[in-house]
N, C-alpha and C positions, 0 to 999 in steps of 0.2 A: 320246442322242445325236438333235438336233432335225433339222429338214426344213431341207433347201438353200431358201435364197432362190430362188424361184421366177424365172427370166431372168438370175442371175447366171453370168458365164462364169467359165472357168479362169483368165482373163484380170484380171476383175474380183476374184475371191478375192484373185489372187497383188499385184493393187494396193492391196489390203482387207489383207494381209499387213504386208505394206513400212508403209502406214500406222500398222498395231497398232507396228511395230516404233519406228516413230518417236516414235508416241505413248510407249513404253515407255522411249524414251531420254528423254524430259522426266520422264516420273514416275520416272527412278533418283535424277534429281535432288532430285525431292520428290512423294510417290508422296500426296499430298493437294493438287496444286497446282491451282486453279478455272480451266476451261476458259477465264473470261476474263483470267488470268495466261499462260497457254498464247496465248491470240490477242496478250495485249501484248508478251511472249518475240518472237515471229515477227514482228509490226510493226517492233518495233526493229530485228530483223536484217534482215529487208528494205529499211528506211529508215533507218541508224543518222542521230543528229542533231535527231531530231526532238522538240521541245516537249512537256509535260503535255497543254495544250490540241489542240495538232497530233494525239497521240495518241489523247486523248479523240474529234476528229470525227472521226478514220479508222476507229478502233474501233467509233464507237457507244454507249459508253459513257458515265456520268454523271462528272462530273470530280471527286467523292471517290473512286468505285469506281478511276478511272485511277489516282490519287493513290497510292491504298492499296498497289494492284498494283503498281509501280514500285518502291515502297518494299520491297515485299518482296522482289522481284528483284534490290531491291540490295545492298549491302553492310550497310544502317541497320538500326537496333533496332527493331523495332512492336511493342509487347506483350510486349517480354519474349524475344521472336521475333528473333534475328539473320538478315536478308536472306539471300537464297540464294549471290551476288556475282556473277551474273551480268550484270548490269547499271551502268553507270555514270552518274552525277549530275555532269553536267559545267556550270558557269555558262557562258553564252552570252556569246561577247567584246562582242555588241554590243548589248544590253538585260540589264544585270547582275541582275534582277528577277526572270529566268527561266533554268530548266538547260534543256540538251540532253541529250539520253538515248542511250550508244551501249553497243554490247557489251563485256564487259570479257573477258580472254584465257579463262576458263571458260566465259561466256558463247559465246564465237566456236566454242569446244571442241563444245559442248552444238549449235550450230546445223550445225556441220559430219556431227556423229554421226546428227543427225536428216536429210540430205541425205544419207549415203550411206545408211541406212534407206531413203529414199524411191527412192533409186536402184538399191537390191537388194543393198547391198555391205555389210549389218552381219551379212551371217552367219545370219539368221532367216530368209530367204526360199528 
């Protein structure tokens, strides 16, 4: 067993356990989901209806990485692998050349499980 990190309180450790429970909920969807995709998913959950360009700027990712990440979170197929179905891509009614990204019902369910884990309602705390 490793030594405790100096300075962390029991409340700090409880918060970290809740964070780990939220991460576990995300990993249940895809155990190999990169942290950049996790950040994209959470940003879309926080503020639905953003364009790819808006997501890119808010997360601080390259445009190509943002595009690949959103594709992986959607239902589209990329490199022979079907997306996770967590995010929808809908045409912007005011500008047809861009898509707006929202959570699917599956994505809403995952976001809710993350919130429950962070609130300590996941049964792992």
